[in-house]
N, CA, C and O atoms as CSV, one atom per row, in Angstrom:
chain,resi,resn,atom,element,x,y,z
A,1,MET,N,N,112.976,-36.951,98.892
A,1,MET,CA,C,114.234,-37.387,98.030
A,1,MET,C,C,115.281,-36.868,98.666
A,1,MET,O,O,115.270,-35.795,99.269
A,2,SER,N,N,116.298,-37.683,98.539
A,2,SER,CA,C,117.629,-37.323,99.155
A,2,SER,C,C,118.109,-36.169,98.185
A,2,SER,O,O,117.649,-35.828,97.095
A,3,ALA,N,N,119.386,-35.573,99.057
A,3,ALA,CA,C,120.216,-34.310,98.209
A,3,ALA,C,C,120.942,-34.873,97.105
A,3,ALA,O,O,121.099,-34.086,96.172
A,4,PHE,N,N,121.438,-36.046,96.952
A,4,PHE,CA,C,122.086,-36.830,95.973
A,4,PHE,C,C,121.015,-36.948,94.652
A,4,PHE,O,O,121.303,-36.652,93.493
A,5,ASP,N,N,119.718,-37.453,95.128
A,5,ASP,CA,C,118.824,-37.788,94.099
A,5,ASP,C,C,118.472,-36.511,93.297
A,5,ASP,O,O,118.274,-36.488,92.082
A,6,GLU,N,N,118.432,-35.720,93.925
A,6,GLU,CA,C,117.933,-34.107,93.444
A,6,GLU,C,C,119.235,-33.638,92.452
A,6,GLU,O,O,119.114,-33.135,91.335
A,7,PHE,N,N,120.406,-33.912,93.096
A,7,PHE,CA,C,121.477,-33.437,92.238
A,7,PHE,C,C,121.791,-34.335,91.001
A,7,PHE,O,O,122.210,-33.817,89.966
A,8,ASP,N,N,121.608,-35.562,91.095
A,8,ASP,CA,C,121.640,-36.777,90.081
A,8,ASP,C,C,120.403,-36.329,89.068
A,8,ASP,O,O,120.669,-36.603,87.898
A,9,GLN,N,N,119.369,-35.826,89.221
A,9,GLN,CA,C,118.444,-35.493,88.370
A,9,GLN,C,C,118.854,-34.572,87.602
A,9,GLN,O,O,118.884,-34.710,86.379
A,10,GLU,N,N,119.230,-33.490,88.226
A,10,GLU,CA,C,119.809,-32.166,87.301
A,10,GLU,C,C,120.975,-32.399,86.932
A,10,GLU,O,O,121.260,-31.521,86.118
A,11,ARG,N,N,121.871,-33.131,87.075
A,11,ARG,CA,C,122.944,-33.478,86.512
A,11,ARG,C,C,122.687,-34.293,85.059
A,11,ARG,O,O,123.263,-34.061,83.996
A,12,GLN,N,N,121.724,-35.250,85.302
A,12,GLN,CA,C,121.568,-35.982,83.899
A,12,GLN,C,C,120.881,-35.140,83.098
A,12,GLN,O,O,121.069,-35.334,81.897
A,13,ALA,N,N,119.983,-34.074,83.452
A,13,ALA,CA,C,119.379,-33.103,82.558
A,13,ALA,C,C,120.197,-32.562,81.754
A,13,ALA,O,O,120.136,-32.534,80.525
A,14,ILE,N,N,121.189,-32.001,82.635
A,14,ILE,CA,C,122.357,-31.224,81.968
A,14,ILE,C,C,123.106,-31.862,80.765
A,14,ILE,O,O,123.279,-31.408,79.634
A,15,ASP,N,N,123.580,-33.265,81.424
A,15,ASP,CA,C,124.140,-34.106,80.353
A,15,ASP,C,C,123.473,-34.377,79.052
A,15,ASP,O,O,123.956,-34.372,77.920
A,16,ALA,N,N,122.202,-34.624,79.471
A,16,ALA,CA,C,121.433,-35.033,78.170
A,16,ALA,C,C,121.405,-33.980,77.402
A,16,ALA,O,O,121.660,-34.304,76.242
A,17,LEU,N,N,121.200,-32.807,77.535
A,17,LEU,CA,C,121.179,-31.502,76.760
A,17,LEU,C,C,122.650,-31.264,76.025
A,17,LEU,O,O,122.876,-30.901,74.870
A,18,LEU,N,N,123.330,-31.509,76.818
A,18,LEU,CA,C,124.917,-31.418,76.032
A,18,LEU,C,C,125.350,-32.368,75.176
A,18,LEU,O,O,126.171,-32.144,74.286
A,19,GLU,N,N,124.787,-33.544,75.417
A,19,GLU,CA,C,124.911,-34.954,74.249
A,19,GLU,C,C,123.914,-34.637,73.049
A,19,GLU,O,O,124.131,-35.215,71.984
A,20,GLN,N,N,122.957,-33.860,73.131
A,20,GLN,CA,C,122.212,-33.550,71.983
A,20,GLN,C,C,122.753,-32.439,71.425
A,20,GLN,O,O,122.262,-32.121,70.342
A,21,GLY,N,N,123.664,-31.724,71.873
A,21,GLY,CA,C,124.677,-30.949,71.057
A,21,GLY,C,C,124.294,-29.118,71.431
A,21,GLY,O,O,124.742,-28.107,70.889
A,22,TYR,N,N,123.423,-29.254,72.423
A,22,TYR,CA,C,123.103,-27.806,72.989
A,22,TYR,C,C,124.400,-27.209,73.780
A,22,TYR,O,O,125.285,-27.964,74.182
A,23,GLN,N,N,124.429,-26.297,73.905
A,23,GLN,CA,C,125.684,-25.433,74.501
A,23,GLN,C,C,125.298,-24.443,75.490
A,23,GLN,O,O,124.323,-23.754,75.192
A,24,VAL,N,N,125.866,-24.230,76.613
A,24,VAL,CA,C,125.299,-23.239,77.791
A,24,VAL,C,C,125.947,-21.738,76.942
A,24,VAL,O,O,127.031,-21.513,76.405
A,25,ILE,N,N,124.901,-21.035,77.104
A,25,ILE,CA,C,124.874,-19.632,76.553
A,25,ILE,C,C,124.832,-18.459,77.720
A,25,ILE,O,O,125.299,-17.321,77.682
A,26,ARG,N,N,124.207,-19.047,78.626
A,26,ARG,CA,C,123.725,-18.041,79.827
A,26,ARG,C,C,123.554,-18.921,81.128
A,26,ARG,O,O,123.006,-20.020,81.211
A,27,ILE,N,N,124.280,-18.019,82.332
A,27,ILE,CA,C,123.853,-18.778,83.726
A,27,ILE,C,C,123.361,-17.490,84.401
A,27,ILE,O,O,124.233,-16.623,84.367
A,28,ALA,N,N,122.352,-17.146,84.937
A,28,ALA,CA,C,121.860,-16.417,85.955
A,28,ALA,C,C,121.641,-16.955,87.178
A,28,ALA,O,O,120.881,-17.918,87.283
A,29,GLU,N,N,122.248,-16.432,88.229
A,29,GLU,CA,C,121.775,-16.980,89.472
A,29,GLU,C,C,120.989,-15.898,90.513
A,29,GLU,O,O,121.247,-14.702,90.643
A,30,ASP,N,N,120.236,-16.470,91.020
A,30,ASP,CA,C,119.378,-15.462,92.161
A,30,ASP,C,C,119.063,-16.218,93.217
A,30,ASP,O,O,119.718,-17.249,93.363
A,31,LEU,N,N,117.949,-15.882,94.243
A,31,LEU,CA,C,117.868,-16.557,95.408
A,31,LEU,C,C,117.047,-17.828,95.199
A,31,LEU,O,O,116.922,-18.660,96.098
A,32,ASP,N,N,116.406,-17.979,93.812
A,32,ASP,CA,C,115.551,-19.331,93.463
A,32,ASP,C,C,116.453,-20.554,93.140
A,32,ASP,O,O,116.092,-21.728,93.231
A,33,GLY,N,N,117.801,-20.072,92.711
A,33,GLY,CA,C,118.855,-21.016,92.022
A,33,GLY,C,C,119.645,-20.558,91.081
A,33,GLY,O,O,120.006,-19.386,91.187
A,34,ALA,N,N,120.065,-21.278,90.044
A,34,ALA,CA,C,120.775,-20.774,88.764
A,34,ALA,C,C,119.787,-21.299,87.301
A,34,ALA,O,O,119.638,-22.442,86.870
A,35,ARG,N,N,119.369,-20.335,86.914
A,35,ARG,CA,C,119.008,-20.743,85.386
A,35,ARG,C,C,119.983,-20.599,84.465
A,35,ARG,O,O,120.787,-19.670,84.403
A,36,VAL,N,N,119.891,-21.640,83.669
A,36,VAL,CA,C,120.863,-22.173,82.624
A,36,VAL,C,C,120.384,-21.916,81.487
A,36,VAL,O,O,119.237,-22.345,81.363
A,37,THR,N,N,120.797,-21.384,80.589
A,37,THR,CA,C,120.001,-21.579,79.204
A,37,THR,C,C,120.857,-22.220,78.205
A,37,THR,O,O,122.050,-21.929,78.292
A,38,PHE,N,N,120.562,-22.914,77.409
A,38,PHE,CA,C,121.044,-23.875,76.563
A,38,PHE,C,C,120.872,-23.240,74.963
A,38,PHE,O,O,119.785,-22.724,74.703
A,39,ALA,N,N,121.762,-23.267,74.064
A,39,ALA,CA,C,121.171,-22.861,72.760
A,39,ALA,C,C,121.277,-24.120,72.384
A,39,ALA,O,O,122.020,-24.925,72.945
A,40,PRO,N,N,120.410,-24.429,71.230
A,40,PRO,CA,C,120.475,-25.616,70.548
A,40,PRO,C,C,121.658,-25.600,69.550
A,40,PRO,O,O,122.221,-24.547,69.251
A,41,GLY,N,N,122.002,-26.757,69.063
A,41,GLY,CA,C,123.177,-27.376,68.414
A,41,GLY,C,C,122.858,-27.709,67.089
A,41,GLY,O,O,123.770,-28.143,66.386
A,42,GLY,N,N,121.847,-27.599,66.665
A,42,GLY,CA,C,121.042,-28.015,65.284
A,42,GLY,C,C,119.754,-27.015,64.627
A,42,GLY,O,O,119.233,-26.116,65.288
A,43,PRO,N,N,119.437,-27.290,63.487
A,43,PRO,CA,C,118.108,-26.773,63.209
A,43,PRO,C,C,116.807,-27.268,63.639
A,43,PRO,O,O,116.716,-28.495,63.686
A,44,GLY,N,N,115.723,-26.550,63.981
A,44,GLY,CA,C,114.572,-27.084,64.391
A,44,GLY,C,C,114.450,-27.150,65.951
A,44,GLY,O,O,113.344,-27.435,66.409
A,45,GLN,N,N,115.312,-26.952,66.659
A,45,GLN,CA,C,115.545,-27.038,67.999
A,45,GLN,C,C,115.428,-25.783,68.586
A,45,GLN,O,O,115.749,-24.815,67.897
A,46,SER,N,N,114.939,-25.564,69.990
A,46,SER,CA,C,114.451,-24.247,70.480
A,46,SER,C,C,115.335,-24.241,71.700
A,46,SER,O,O,115.738,-25.335,72.094
A,47,PRO,N,N,115.772,-22.898,72.501
A,47,PRO,CA,C,116.545,-23.009,73.298
A,47,PRO,C,C,115.904,-23.487,74.771
A,47,PRO,O,O,114.722,-23.310,75.065
A,48,VAL,N,N,116.630,-23.953,75.412
A,48,VAL,CA,C,115.880,-24.601,76.885
A,48,VAL,C,C,116.735,-24.021,78.010
A,48,VAL,O,O,117.941,-23.792,78.113
A,49,GLU,N,N,115.644,-23.860,78.846
A,49,GLU,CA,C,116.188,-23.195,80.264
A,49,GLU,C,C,115.935,-24.193,81.230
A,49,GLU,O,O,114.863,-24.797,81.223
A,50,LEU,N,N,116.827,-24.426,82.068
A,50,LEU,CA,C,116.990,-25.323,83.350
A,50,LEU,C,C,117.030,-24.413,84.639
A,50,LEU,O,O,117.794,-23.448,84.660
A,51,LEU,N,N,116.144,-24.736,85.810
A,51,LEU,CA,C,116.541,-23.976,86.837
A,51,LEU,C,C,117.251,-25.114,87.913
A,51,LEU,O,O,116.722,-26.149,88.319
A,52,LEU,N,N,118.293,-24.715,88.166
A,52,LEU,CA,C,119.352,-25.650,88.922
A,52,LEU,C,C,118.938,-25.317,90.389
A,52,LEU,O,O,118.990,-24.136,90.731
A,53,LEU,N,N,118.577,-26.156,91.181
A,53,LEU,CA,C,118.626,-26.064,92.564
A,53,LEU,C,C,119.426,-26.332,93.380
A,53,LEU,O,O,119.592,-25.638,94.382
A,54,THR,N,N,120.161,-27.507,93.098
A,54,THR,CA,C,121.333,-27.887,94.266
A,54,THR,C,C,122.724,-27.198,93.763
A,54,THR,O,O,123.024,-26.924,92.601
A,55,ALA,N,N,123.453,-27.001,94.885
A,55,ALA,CA,C,124.835,-26.126,94.791
A,55,ALA,C,C,125.776,-27.382,93.744
A,55,ALA,O,O,126.567,-27.050,92.861
A,56,ASP,N,N,125.502,-28.563,94.052
A,56,ASP,CA,C,126.394,-29.597,93.188
A,56,ASP,C,C,126.106,-29.402,91.900
A,56,ASP,O,O,127.109,-29.252,91.203
A,57,ALA,N,N,125.051,-29.351,91.325
A,57,ALA,CA,C,124.390,-29.237,89.994
A,57,ALA,C,C,125.069,-27.931,89.522
A,57,ALA,O,O,125.693,-28.042,88.466
A,58,ARG,N,N,125.063,-26.739,90.096
A,58,ARG,CA,C,125.313,-25.725,89.656
A,58,ARG,C,C,127.145,-25.755,89.245
A,58,ARG,O,O,127.696,-25.376,88.212
A,59,LYS,N,N,127.629,-26.241,90.258
A,59,LYS,CA,C,129.052,-26.720,90.269
A,59,LYS,C,C,129.616,-27.603,89.136
A,59,LYS,O,O,130.769,-27.701,88.716
A,60,HIS,N,N,128.250,-28.337,88.687
A,60,HIS,CA,C,128.715,-29.185,87.740
A,60,HIS,C,C,128.577,-28.593,86.205
A,60,HIS,O,O,129.226,-28.941,85.219
A,61,VAL,N,N,127.772,-27.817,86.276
A,61,VAL,CA,C,127.579,-27.134,84.875
A,61,VAL,C,C,128.845,-26.210,84.624
A,61,VAL,O,O,129.362,-26.191,83.507
A,62,THR,N,N,129.310,-25.491,85.603
A,62,THR,CA,C,130.138,-24.412,85.764
A,62,THR,C,C,131.478,-25.188,85.413
A,62,THR,O,O,132.340,-24.490,84.880
A,63,THR,N,N,131.795,-26.564,85.634
A,63,THR,CA,C,132.946,-27.192,85.481
A,63,THR,C,C,132.974,-27.469,84.091
A,63,THR,O,O,133.953,-27.370,83.353
A,64,VAL,N,N,131.580,-27.899,83.727
A,64,VAL,CA,C,131.573,-28.432,82.200
A,64,VAL,C,C,131.922,-27.369,81.220
A,64,VAL,O,O,132.543,-27.633,80.191
A,65,VAL,N,N,131.398,-25.769,81.634
A,65,VAL,CA,C,131.689,-24.634,80.635
A,65,VAL,C,C,133.179,-24.372,80.722
A,65,VAL,O,O,133.800,-24.174,79.678
A,66,PHE,N,N,133.804,-24.355,81.907
A,66,PHE,CA,C,135.179,-23.924,81.934
A,66,PHE,C,C,136.089,-24.926,81.260
A,66,PHE,O,O,137.130,-24.577,80.702
A,67,ALA,N,N,135.567,-26.502,81.341
A,67,ALA,CA,C,136.674,-27.060,81.041
A,67,ALA,C,C,136.287,-27.388,79.363
A,67,ALA,O,O,136.823,-28.203,78.612
A,68,GLY,N,N,135.326,-26.577,79.133
A,68,GLY,CA,C,135.105,-26.582,77.161
A,68,GLY,C,C,134.883,-28.107,76.828
A,68,GLY,O,O,135.333,-28.430,75.729
A,69,ARG,N,N,134.385,-28.932,77.429
A,69,ARG,CA,C,134.014,-30.351,76.935
A,69,ARG,C,C,132.635,-30.694,77.401
A,69,ARG,O,O,131.920,-30.087,78.198
A,70,LYS,N,N,132.392,-31.913,76.664
A,70,LYS,CA,C,131.361,-32.650,76.924
A,70,LYS,C,C,131.514,-33.362,78.231
A,70,LYS,O,O,132.640,-33.520,78.705
A,71,PRO,N,N,130.381,-33.823,78.874
A,71,PRO,CA,C,130.663,-34.817,80.040
A,71,PRO,C,C,131.069,-36.003,79.726
A,71,PRO,O,O,130.924,-36.389,78.566
A,72,ALA,N,N,131.620,-36.765,80.629
A,72,ALA,CA,C,132.410,-38.114,80.376
A,72,ALA,C,C,131.041,-39.047,80.403
A,72,ALA,O,O,129.886,-38.655,80.574
A,73,ALA,N,N,131.437,-40.184,80.217
A,73,ALA,CA,C,130.281,-41.083,80.191
A,73,ALA,C,C,129.428,-41.209,81.544
A,73,ALA,O,O,129.983,-41.215,82.643
A,74,PRO,N,N,128.129,-41.301,81.395
A,74,PRO,CA,C,127.174,-41.364,82.482
A,74,PRO,C,C,127.533,-41.980,83.663
A,74,PRO,O,O,128.003,-43.117,83.631
A,75,ILE,N,N,127.358,-41.317,84.823
A,75,ILE,CA,C,127.705,-42.008,86.112
A,75,ILE,C,C,126.683,-42.940,86.378
A,75,ILE,O,O,125.522,-42.562,86.225
A,76,GLU,N,N,126.886,-43.972,86.710
A,76,GLU,CA,C,125.671,-44.959,87.193
A,76,GLU,C,C,125.757,-45.112,88.777
A,76,GLU,O,O,126.731,-45.562,89.381
A,77,THR,N,N,124.604,-44.675,89.326
A,77,THR,CA,C,124.474,-45.018,90.571
A,77,THR,C,C,123.745,-46.491,90.737
A,77,THR,O,O,122.849,-46.933,90.019
A,78,VAL,N,N,124.337,-47.107,91.821
A,78,VAL,CA,C,123.462,-48.298,92.615
A,78,VAL,C,C,123.328,-48.039,94.086
A,78,VAL,O,O,124.267,-47.711,94.812
A,79,ILE,N,N,122.131,-48.205,94.452
A,79,ILE,CA,C,122.047,-48.194,95.882
A,79,ILE,C,C,121.492,-49.284,96.327
A,79,ILE,O,O,121.337,-49.448,97.538
């Protein structure tokens, strides 16, 4: 799998959670990557934790947090 494909999978997972109303409540980085904890946006949902391995996905999630917004429309990739 290419580096872009790995990033794209992680970005899609982040964006999907944000679109479902989840919010980032914690980011913990260590040698394994960044563990991002998402709090549910509604009742009946449980917190979700993602392990981000790519630097680009870590940049994406911090950009979303600092921008205080949900991501734009999904990026379509065509090869």
